[in-house]
C-alpha positions in Angstrom: 83.1 76.8 90.9 84.9 79.9 89.7 82.4 80.9 87.0 79.7 83.6 87.4 77.8 82.4 84.4 78.2 78.7 83.5 76.8 77.4 80.3 73.6 75.3 80.6 71.1 74.1 78.2 67.4 73.0 77.8 66.3 69.5 78.3 66.7 68.1 74.8 69.3 66.3 72.8 69.8 67.3 69.1 70.6 64.9 66.3 74.0 65.3 64.7 72.8 65.8 61.1 74.0 69.0 59.4 76.6 69.8 61.9 80.0 71.0 60.7 83.3 69.7 61.9 85.6 72.3 60.5 88.4 72.5 63.1 91.9 72.4 61.8 94.0 69.3 62.3 95.5 69.0 65.8 99.2 69.8 66.1 100.7 66.9 68.0 102.8 67.8 71.0 101.2 71.1 71.9 101.5 72.1 75.6 98.7 74.0 77.2 99.1 75.3 80.8 96.1 76.2 82.9 96.6 78.5 85.9 94.0 78.6 88.6 93.2 77.7 92.2 92.0 74.2 93.4 89.0 74.5 95.6 86.9 71.6 96.8 83.1 71.9 96.4 80.9 70.3 99.1 78.1 68.4 97.5 75.2 66.2 98.8 76.1 64.2 101.8 79.2 66.3 102.6 81.2 64.6 99.8 84.0 66.8 98.5 84.8 67.1 94.8 87.3 69.0 92.7 86.4 72.6 91.8 87.8 76.0 91.4 87.2 76.5 87.7 90.7 75.5 86.6 90.2 71.8 86.9 87.1 72.1 84.6 89.1 74.3 82.1 91.9 71.8 82.0 89.4 69.0 81.2 87.8 71.2 78.6 91.3 71.5 76.9 91.4 67.7 76.7 87.9 67.3 75.4 88.5 69.9 72.7 91.9 68.5 71.6 92.7 65.2 73.2 96.3 65.0 71.9 97.3 68.2 73.7 99.5 67.9 76.8 97.7 69.9 79.5 99.1 70.7 82.9 97.3 72.5 85.7 99.4 74.8 88.0 97.5 75.7 91.1 97.8 76.5 94.8 95.7 74.6 97.3 95.5 73.9 101.0 97.2 71.2 102.9 93.8 69.4 103.2 93.7 68.5 99.6 93.4 64.7 99.2 96.0 63.3 96.9 93.4 60.8 95.7 91.4 63.7 94.1 94.4 64.6 92.1 94.3 61.1 90.6 91.0 62.1 89.0 92.9 64.7 87.0 95.6 62.3 86.0 93.2 59.7 84.6 91.7 62.5 82.5 95.2 63.1 80.9 96.0 66.2 83.0 99.3 66.8 84.8 98.6 68.5 88.1 101.4 70.8 89.6 99.8 71.6 92.9 101.6 73.8 95.5 100.1 73.3 99.0 100.1 76.3 101.2 100.3 76.1 105.0 97.4 77.5 106.9 95.1 77.5 103.9 91.9 75.5 103.6 91.0 74.1 100.2 87.3 73.6 101.4 85.4 76.8 101.9 82.1 75.0 102.5 78.8 75.6 100.8 79.2 78.8 98.9 77.7 78.1 95.5 74.3 79.6 94.8 72.2 79.6 91.6 69.7 82.2 90.5 68.2 80.6 87.4 71.2 79.4 85.3 73.6 82.0 86.9 76.0 80.7 89.5 77.6 83.0 92.1 80.1 82.4 94.8 81.6 84.5 97.5 84.8 83.6 99.5 83.6 85.6 102.6 85.2 84.6 105.9 87.5 82.1 104.3 90.8 81.8 106.0 93.6 81.8 103.5 91.7 83.2 100.5 94.0 86.3 100.3 97.0 84.0 100.3 95.7 81.9 97.5 95.1 85.0 95.5 98.6 86.4 96.2 100.5 83.2 95.4 102.6 83.6 92.3 102.8 80.5 90.0 106.4 79.5 89.1 106.0 80.1 85.4 108.5 81.5 82.9 106.7 80.5 79.6 109.2 77.9 78.7 107.6 74.9 76.9 104.2 76.5 77.0 102.4 76.9 73.6 99.2 78.4 75.2 98.5 79.7 78.7 94.9 79.9 80.0 94.7 81.9 83.3 91.7 82.2 85.5 92.1 85.6 87.2 90.1 85.5 90.5 89.8 87.6 93.6 92.1 90.4 92.0 94.5 87.7 90.9 97.7 89.5 91.8 99.8 86.3 91.7 98.2 85.0 88.6 98.7 88.3 86.7 102.3 88.6 87.7 103.1 85.0 86.5 101.2 85.5 83.2 103.0 88.8 82.6 106.3 87.1 82.8 105.3 84.6 80.2 103.9 87.3 78.0 107.1 89.2 78.1 109.2 86.4 76.5 110.5 87.0 73.0 108.2 84.3 71.7 105.2 84.4 74.1 102.6 81.7 74.2 99.0 82.2 73.1 97.4 84.0 76.1 93.8 83.4 77.1 92.4 85.2 80.2 89.2 84.2 82.0 88.2 86.9 84.4 86.3 85.6 87.4 85.2 88.8 89.2 83.0 88.5 92.3 82.8 92.3 92.3 83.8 94.7 89.6 85.3 98.1 90.3 87.7 100.4 88.6 90.7 99.2 90.6 90.2 95.6 89.8 89.7 96.4 86.1 92.9 98.5 86.1 94.8 95.5 87.5 93.2 93.1 85.0 94.0 95.5 82.2 97.8 94.9 82.6 97.1 91.5 81.2 94.2 91.9 78.9 96.0 94.4 76.8 98.4 91.6 75.9 95.9 88.8 75.6 94.8 86.9 72.5 91.5 85.8 74.0 89.5 87.2 76.9 86.6 85.0 78.0 84.2 86.5 80.6 80.6 85.6 81.2 78.0 88.1 80.2 77.4 89.5 83.7 81.0 90.3 84.1 81.4 91.8 80.7 78.3 94.0 81.3 79.6 95.2 84.6 83.0 96.0 83.1 81.4 97.9 80.2 79.1 99.8 82.6 82.2 101.3 84.3 82.9 103.1 81.0 79.4 104.0 80.0 76.5 102.7 82.0 73.7 103.9 79.7 75.1 102.2 76.7 75.3 98.6 78.0 72.6 96.0 78.1 71.4 92.6 76.9 68.6 91.3 74.8 69.5 92.2 71.3 72.4 92.3 68.9 72.9 96.1 69.1 73.0 96.0 72.9 75.4 93.1 72.9 77.6 94.8 70.4 77.7 97.9 72.6 78.5 95.8 75.7 81.3 94.0 73.9 82.8 97.1 72.4 82.8 99.0 75.7 84.1 96.0 77.6 87.0 95.4 75.1 87.8 99.2 75.3 87.8 99.3 79.1 90.2 96.3 79.1 92.3 98.0 76.4 92.3 94.8 74.3 94.6 95.0 71.3 93.6 94.8 67.6 93.1 91.3 66.3 92.3 89.9 69.8 88.9 88.3 70.6 86.5 88.9 73.4 84.5 85.7 73.9 81.3 86.4 76.0 79.5 83.4 77.4 75.8 83.7 77.7 74.5 80.4 79.1 71.6 78.9 77.2 71.9 81.6 74.5 75.3 80.4 73.5 78.3 82.8 73.3 79.4 85.9 71.4 82.7 86.5 69.8 83.7 90.1 69.3 86.9 90.3 67.2 88.7 93.6 67.4 89.5 95.2 64.0 93.1 95.4 62.9 94.6 98.9 63.0 92.2 100.3 65.5 93.0 102.1 68.8 92.0 100.3 71.9 89.4 102.9 72.9 87.6 102.5 69.5 87.2 98.8 69.8 85.3 98.3 66.5 85.0 94.9 65.0 82.7 92.0 64.2 80.2 90.2 66.5 79.5 86.6 65.8 77.0 84.4 67.7 78.0 80.9 68.5 74.9 78.7 69.2 74.6 76.5 72.3 74.4 72.7 72.1 71.1 71.4 73.5 71.4 68.7 76.3 69.5 67.7 79.4 71.3 69.7 82.1 72.3 67.6 85.1 74.7 70.2 86.7 76.0 73.3 85.0 78.8 74.0 87.5 82.1 74.5 85.7 80.6 74.3 82.1 81.6 77.9 81.4 85.2 77.2 82.6 85.3 74.2 80.4 84.2 76.3 77.4 87.0 78.7 78.1 89.6 76.1 78.2 88.4 74.4 75.1 88.4 77.7 73.2 92.0 78.3 74.1 92.9 74.7 73.1 91.2 74.9 69.7 92.9 78.2 68.8 96.2 76.9 69.9 95.7 73.9 67.7 95.2 76.1 64.7 91.5 76.4 64.4 89.7 79.6 63.6 88.3 81.3 66.7 84.7 80.6 65.4 85.2 77.0 64.9 87.1 76.6 68.2 84.2 78.4 70.0 81.7 76.1 68.3 83.5 73.0 69.6 83.8 74.8 73.0 80.0 75.0 73.1 79.8 71.2 72.7 82.4 70.8 75.5 80.4 73.0 77.8 77.3 70.9 77.0 79.2 67.7 77.8 80.0 69.2 81.3 76.4 70.4 81.9 75.1 66.9 80.9 76.9 65.1 83.8 76.3 65.3 87.5 80.0 64.7 88.2 82.6 67.5 88.3 83.7 66.5 84.8 82.9 63.8 82.3 84.6 60.6 83.5 85.7 59.1 80.1 87.7 61.8 78.1 87.9 59.7 75.0 84.1 59.0 74.9 83.2 62.6 75.7 85.6 64.0 73.1 84.0 61.8 70.5 80.6 63.1 71.5 81.9 66.7 71.3 83.1 66.2 67.7 79.8 64.7 66.7 77.8 67.6 68.2 79.9 70.6 67.3 77.4 73.2 65.8 77.6 75.1 62.6 78.3 78.9 62.9 76.6 81.9 61.3 78.8 84.5 59.7 79.9 87.4 61.8 78.1 90.8 61.8 80.2 94.0 61.4 79.7 96.3 64.3 79.6 100.1 63.8 82.3 101.8 65.9 81.0 104.4 68.3 83.5 107.2 69.0 84.1 107.4 72.7 82.7 110.7 74.2 83.1 112.5 77.5 81.2 109.8 79.3 83.6 107.0 78.3 86.2 106.6 80.9 88.7 103.8 80.2 91.5 104.8 82.7 
């Protein structure tokens, strides 16, 4: 839950020959904090399981870099079973859960798939606005990297992340926008954070909708030129800073990294576009695979990897999620080993020609 476009893959498993494992050595003792909401998905037979996106992102951190210390800071309802939090602990994640009175953690069946695209709407859910408004108690101390899922407007999540980002030595900041609707007011709120972010990791549908607010006729999918235009306009609309990375997830097509050129104004948003190939597995359940990719990307960069190689490993992390019918792989050590064996090689980036914004570009 919590991902408009989770990664999923065709029904085949590749050999590991010819794959590159070029991530930098892990820096021991790194602390990554994931901020999200905990929501319980209702699956077959009425069984409840962990969801909300942040739990999958946190496990993604662990699969990418098992030596990293990862904690999940999240609000939840009083109905959250303590036993479910044990599923996080056995995967090496420290949950810091703040239960809110009068809030339900279980919205019921709200996940729907259209092909590989998952959507979810919190319509009629008592307490949803309170979950969105809750401000996580963070100050950035002892946090090397912060991965924030901004959902439902994310007023509380944005405020907490801004506090961390304002520290003299701020953590690496990774933002995963989960936008059920996209309009100018929500983008303006999100922009307060994305202009400070090192990584912004939306799915393609969200990136396209954000870009369309700036210049509808220039956005699209299906070829490199259209993707580059979408990435450029999305980054400009979010006022991303030079040197930051927009990582766009595109399901079975892999993902795309748009690295903003140094020394450019935010509205120019020129840079390089690089395709990260997917990892081919038999898909059991794609729910949360995109969130896991985003968490893994943050972890890899925090550990010192190049963005491209961190994203390649994140592709394998997402595949490990898609290949299991559970909410996350049960054995972190075994899954992390599989991820390393199946990390794909990356093609070199392609420079993108910067288009000068004209009268139809509206970034405010």
